[in-house]
N, C-alpha and C positions, 0 to 999 in steps of 0.2 A: 537511627541506623547503628546503634551501639553494638548490636549483635554482629553486624557485618564488618565491624572493625577487626574481627578475627582474621579476615582475609588480607589484612594489610601486609602480613609477612610474605604472602604470595605476590602481592603487587611489588614489594621491595625486591623479591627474587627475580622478577621479570621486568625490572624498571627500565632497562635499556630498550627492550622491545616496545614498552609502553611510551617511553619518551619519543622514540622514533615514530610511533603511531600518532602522537600529539603533533609533532612537527609536520608529518604528512597531512594531517587533518587541517592544520593552519594553511598550508600551501594550497590544498584542494579548495578551501573556502576563498582564499585570496583570488585564485583564478576564476572562481564562479562569480565573484563580485565585479569582474571586469565587464561582463556582458551588459548589465543594465546601464552603465555609464555610456557605453558605446551605442546602445539603443537611443539614449537621449541625444548623443552627438549626431546620430543618423537623422533624428527628427529635426535637429538644428540645421543640418545640410538641406533637408527638404524645405524648411522655412526660408533658408537663405536663397534657395533656387526660386521659390515663389516670390520673394521680395527682390529678386534680380540682383542680389549681392554676391551670388556664386553662379558662375557660368555652368552651362549644362555638362560639358566634358569633365570639368573639375568635380561637379556634384557626383557624376557617375563613378569617377575614380575614387572619390572619398567614400561613397557608399560601398563599393567593392572592397576597399581596404578595411572598412569597419566590419563588413560581413565576414571577411577572412579572419579578422582578429577575434570576432565573436565565436566563430567555428573553432578556431585554434585553441582559445582559452577554455571553451566548453569541453573540447576533447581532452586537454591536459587536466582539467578538473575531474573528468571522468576517470582518467588513468590513475590520478592520485587518490581518488575515492576508492578505487579497486584496491590499491596498495594499502590504504587505511584499513579496509576490511580484512585483508590478508594478515596484517600485523596484529590488530587488536583482537579479532575473533580467534586467531591462533593462540594468543595468550590465554583467552578464556578456556580453551580446550586443555592447555597445559595445567591451568589451575584446577579444572574439573578432574583431571587425571591425578594430580597431587592430593586433592581433597578426598577423593574416593579411596586412594591408597591409605591416607592417614586415618580415615574413619574405619576402614577394614582392619588395619593393623591394630587400632585401638580396640576394636571388637575382640580381636584374638587375645589381647592381654587381660581383658576383663574376666573376672572369676565366674564360676558356674551359677552363683546366686543371681547374677545379672540376667542370665538367660532364662532363669526360672521366673523372673519378675516381668520380662519383656517378651512379647510375641515375635515369632520369626517374620511375619508379614510386616510388622512395624519396623523391624530392623532393616528389612530389604527396602522398604519405601524410603527410609531416611538416606540410604546410601545411593539410591537411584533417583527417585522423583525429587527429593529435597535437594540433592546435589545438582540435579538438572536445573532447578529453579535458581540456585545460586549462580550457576554458570551463565544464565541469562543476564544476571546483574553484572558479572565480571566481564562479559563480552558485549552483547548488543546494547545494554544500558549505558555502559561506559563509552562505547563508540558513538552512539547517537547523542549521548549527553555532551561529550566533548565537541561533537559536530555542532550541536545547538549553541553551546556556550561560545565557540569560536565564531560562529555566524553572528550571534548577538553582539559579541565584543567588537567585531570588525564593522558590521553593517550599521548598527544604531548610531555610533559616533559619526560615521560618514553621512548618514541621513541628516543629522543635526548640522553638520558642516554645509551640506548642500542646501537645505531649506528648513531652518529650525522650527518655524511655526507648523509647517506641514508634518514634520517628523513628530512633533508633540501630539498632534491629533491622531496620527497613525498608530502610535503605541499606547494611546490612552486606554484602550480596552484591556491591555495586558495585566495591570494590577488587579482588575476584577477577576481575570482568569486565574491569577496566582492564588487569590483568596479562595475561589471555588475549588481549586486543586487541593489546597490545604485541608479543606473541610471534607472533601470526598475521599482523600487518601487515608484519613483516619478510619473511615468506614471500611475501605478496601482492606486495610491491615487486619481488622477483626475478622472479616469474612474470609480472607485468604487463609488465615490460620485455621479456621473451621474446615475449610475445604481440604487442606493438607492433612489435618488430623483424620478426617473421614477417609481419605485415600489409604491411610495406614490401616484403618479398620477393615476396609474392603480388601486390601492385600492380604491381611491376616486371615480373613474369612475364606477367600478363594484358595490360599495356600493350604489351609487345614482341610478344606473340602477335597482338593485334589489328592492330598496325602492320604486321606481316609476314605477314598472312593470305594474301596472294597467293603468297608463297614457300611457305608451309605447304601450300596447295592444289596448287601446281605440282609439288612434290616428294612429294605424297601422305603428308605427315607427321601427318595428323590422329590416327591411332591413337597415335603416339608422344607427341604433345602432350596427348592425353586421358589417357594413362598418367601423364604428369608432373603434370597438374592433379590427378589422383586422389591421387597421392603427396603433393602439397602439401596437399590437402584433409584427408588423414589426419593429416599432421603438424600442421596448424592445429587440427584437432579435439582431438588429444592435448594440445597446449599449452593450449587453451582449457579443456579438461576438468580439467587440472591446476590451473588457476586457479579454476575453478568449484567444485572439491572443497574448496578452502580456504575460499572464500566461503560455501560451504554450512554451515560450522560456526557461522557467526555467529548467524543467527536462532534455531536451536534452543537455543543457549546462552543467548541473550537471554531467550527465553520461559521457559526453565527457571529462570533467576535471578529473573525477574519473578514467576514462580509461587511460588518460595521466599519472596520478599518478601511476597506476599499471605498465604501461610500464617503467616508471622511476625506480620503485622498482625492476622489473625483470632485466632491462638492467644494471643499476648502481650497484645493489646488486650482479648480476652475475659477473661483472667486479671486484668488491671488493673481492668476494669469490675467483676468479681465482688468483687475486693478493695477496691473503692472508691477506687482510685488515679486513675481518670478518672471524671468526673461523668456523662457521657452516652454511651450506645451509639452516638449520632450521630458521635462522634469516630472510632469504628472505621470507619463508613461513609465519613467524610471521608477517612481515610487510605487506604482501598481505592481511592477516586477518585484520590487523589494518586499512588498506586502506578501506577494505570492511565494517569494523565497522564504519568508518567515512562516508561511502556512504550515509546512511540514514540521519544522522544528517545534513550533508552538503546539501543533496537533499531537505530536508524539510525547509532549510533556505528560499528558495523562497516561499514555501507554507506559512511559518510563516509570512514572509514579507507581503504576500497578505492578510492574516488574520488580521495582525496589521493595515494595511492600510484601510481595510474595517471597522474594529472596530473604527479606528480614525474618519473616515467619518461618521459612525453611531453615535458615541458619540458626535461629533460636532453638529449633528442634534438634539440629545436629549438635550444637554446643551443649545442649542438655546432656547428651551422652558423652561428649568429649571431656566434659568436666568431671565425669565419674572416674574415680581412680581405682585400679585393681587392688584388692586386699591381699592377693598373692603376688608379692614383688620379688624380683631377683635382686637380692642385696649383696651378692658376691660377684665381682666382675671376672676374676680368674677362673679357669676351668678346674673342676674338682671331680675327676673320674671316680666312680664308685665300684666297690667290689661285691657287696651283697649282704653284709651283716646288718640285721635290723633289730632294733630294740624299742619297745613301747614302755614308757615310764609313767605310770599313773595317768593315763590318757583319758580324758573325757571330751566328748564332742557333741555340740548341739547345733542343729541346722537352723540357720538364721531365718529362713523364709517360713518355716513351720513351727519353730521353737520346740521341735522334738529332740530329746536327748538320745542319740543313737548309741553312744558308748559312755560307760560309767566307770571311771577309775580302773582301767584295765592295764595290766603289765605282762609282758612276755618277751622272749628273745628268740630270734631266728638266726642261727649261725650261717655263715657264708657257705653256700653249696647245699644247704638243707632243703628238703621239700616238706612244706607244712600245709595241712588241710584245715580249713575252717568250716565248721558245720553249725547249724542252728535253724530255728524256725524263721519264717518270713518276718522281716522287721527286727531281727535280733541284733543287727549291726555289722553283718559280715562284709557287705559291699563297702561300708563306710571305712573299714580298715584299709581296703585296697585304695580307696580315694585319698586317704591320708598319707599312705606310703608314696603315692605318685604326686603328692602335694597339690591335689586339686582343691583341697581345703586345708586350712590350718586348724590345729587343735584348739579347743576352747580352754583347756588346761592340761598340764602335763607336757611331756616332751617325747619326740620321736627322734631316735639316733640312727643314722646310717653310717656304718663303719666307725662307730663311736663318736660321730660328729653330729651336733644338733642339725636337723634337716634344714633349718632356716639359714645356717651358715654354709650351706652347699650352693654351688651355682645351679640355678634352676634348670638351665638347659642341659647341663651335665647330668643332673639327676634323671631327667626324663629321657635323655639319650640312652641311659643305662637301664631303662625299664621297658619291657614289652608287655602291653596290656591287651587282653582279650575280654571285652566287656560282655555283660550278660545279654544285652540287646545288641547283637552284632550289626554294626553299621558299615555298609559298603557304598561306594560312590558310583555315580552313573558313568562308569567307564568300563574298560575291558577288564576281564578277570585277571589278566596278566598285570595290568597297571594297579589293580587293587592290591595284589600281593606285593608288588614292587613298592607300594606305599611304605612298607617297612624297611626297604633298602633300595634306593633309587637306581643304583648302578648294578643291580642283580642281573646275572646272565640268564638266558632261557633255561640252561641246564640246572642252575640253582633253583629256579622257580619250579621246574618239574619235580626235582628231588624233594623240595620242601612240601609241595602239594601231595606227593606220595606219603610223606611223613604225617600229613594232616588227614590222610585217607580221603582225599577229594579229587585226586588225579583222574580216576576212572570215570567219575561223574562229569568232569570237565571235558574229557575226550568224547563223551556222548553228544556234546553240542556240535552243531554243524561247523561253527568257526572256532571250536575248541577254546584255547586260551585267549583268543581275540574276540570272544563273545562279549558284546556290550551289554552290561546289566541295566535294568530299569532303575528308577529312582529308589534309593535305599536298598538296592539289591533285590528288588521284587521279582526278578526273573528266576531266582534260586529259591529252593525250599528252605525252611528254617534251619535244618541240619546242615545243608550245604553252605549257607551263609556263615554259620558258626565255624565250619571247618576252613573256609577261605579266610575268615578272620584269624583263626589259629595259625594258618600258614603265614599270614602277614606278620604276626608277632614272632614266629620262629625264624623267619628269614632275617629279621633284624639282629638276631644273635646277641641279645642284651645280657647284662649281668643278673638281672632280676626279672622273673616271669610272674605276671599277675593274671590268673585265670579266674574270671568271675562267673561261675556256674555256666561255663561255655560249652558243656556237653549235654545240656538238658534236652536238646532236640534230636539227639542221635540215639540209636538203639544200643542195647547193652553190649552186643558183639563189637560194633564199631567203636564204642567207648573204650572197651578193653584194648583194642588194637591201637587206638590213638594214645591211650595212657602208656602203653608199652613203648611206643615211639617217643613220647615226651620224656620218658625216663632216660632214654638213650641220649636224646639231643640236649636235655637239660642237665646232664651230668656235670657236677661241679658248678652248677648255676643255682642260685637261690630261687625257689619256686613256691609260690603261695597259691593254693587252689581253694576257691570257695565253691561249695557244692551242697546239694540237698541229698546226694547219694553217698552211701557208705562205700560203694564200689569205687568211687573216685578218690576216697580218702584212706582206705585201709592200708595201702602200701606206703603212706607218707612217713617221714621220719618222726613227725609230731602231729598230733591232731588236737585242735582247739575247738571246744564246744561253747557256743555263746547262747545266752538267753536273756532277753531284755537288756542288751548292752553290757552284760557282765559275763566273765568267763566262769562257767560252772564245772567244766571238766577239761583236763589237759593231759596228754600222754600219747603213747603208741597204741596201735590197735589192740594188741594182746592185753596191755594193761587196762585199757578202758573196758574190754570185754569181761574182765575179771571183777568189775565193780558195777553195782546196780546204778542205773542212771539213764540219761537221755540217749547216749550213744548206743548202749546195749539194746535198749528198747527199739531204737530206730533200725538197728541192724536186723533184728528178728522180724520187725514189721515189713521191711523191704524184702527180706528173704522169703517170707510167706507170700508176698505179692508176686515175686518172681516164679515161685513154684506153682502158684495157682494160674 
């Protein structure tokens, strides 16, 4: 259970509630133990009446008194059992809430390489299915475990006080049971881990299938996907059946051993009564009740073992991610607002997951308030520059300075608050258009949203929808066209009103006329703001204060439009190629 030790901090956090739960459990079990002893006393009253040592009226009064005591203590035991569930199960829900938040917060701080190496379905499964398995340990397993321990702790000593020999024979099967549980639980742990890992695979497959449903339909891949799902279903069934077959051994073994205990009670108790070693046949009835009271706690030992093994396997998977530390760390606590001066000094950058060197010893300066365009072929390193400015990655070598301060010496939250990013692949959430724009500024008014949407040239499109700005988008904004998604994404960045704008080829899906209108509006709204535009189009770059041309991670040209047009090179060739395409 070493992986489950991670939960100790939560148990400490809620120790008062847990302690209260333990006390209530003990009280509930004490009340439940009253009933068997009064059943024995009832038998003794009947025996006394038969032997004429107790008169009939007295016997009736005693039996009524004992019945009322049995009913009263049973009722009180039930009430305290209810309170026990309310206390301990509630704690498990609090722990589930805390653990899910911790896992999710940790996910947010991990760098992008983590998400490239791990699939979305697996991440989702660990925060849902695995945390759910851990909750079963923190709640039902703890509750029923405490219940069983309390019952054993109170009941077995009392059984030895009442009839030592009979008690010894009664609990004789228990060591055998413990040994079997030990052996079977090891198998359960291995098979539980396999089941949990498979569930991550299944979650990943279904998530990717639903996200890529348009591609599946377009290529007619439904039969292939169905076949793969069927294969996964068979694999999942086999793994679950392997686990179920082991779990199936528990309850028959428990019932068998409990049955053996009952036989011992009746046979050994009967012999002792005949031999006069025990005074009342009521003792045999009392011990049969004790054995049956132990039936459930003993029977659930297997179930508890299964829960603990599953929780151990799940917590191990959760800990695997929680142990991973983000490479991008906020090393400055105080806020460091930015203005917009950017400088790259001999920067090189290699992607860890692919080992591709995207930037090779590049240097340039962007003054505060300047608009700089970055052009180049696909894979030349344009987007990597924007990722480094937003510090989504750290440089492999060289330094990036923001306002003449090394980027690592800036507060990470302040840096990103001061930057508005429009990615190449516009991502919108499954929410209303209004809320997607407000993602850039939570307290934005409706008037501000409309004004910004007009600046992004998307207002007219939004007004065509039946619910206008309250239109709920499909997953990843699938309700909108590519150009509309880009323009809503632009509106989200503009409403933030940051000090630095980063536009990553964000006009690729709009026509030339709309592009010119948006660029004209951007020039107005981003006045005195540092703006970096990555593009494949010269039309998006020609009015910039500076144009940087990249090729294979190196700067091959740099300057204004007029300067670059006066020298032979990539920019001039690109300009004429795109001009001829436009005219044709």
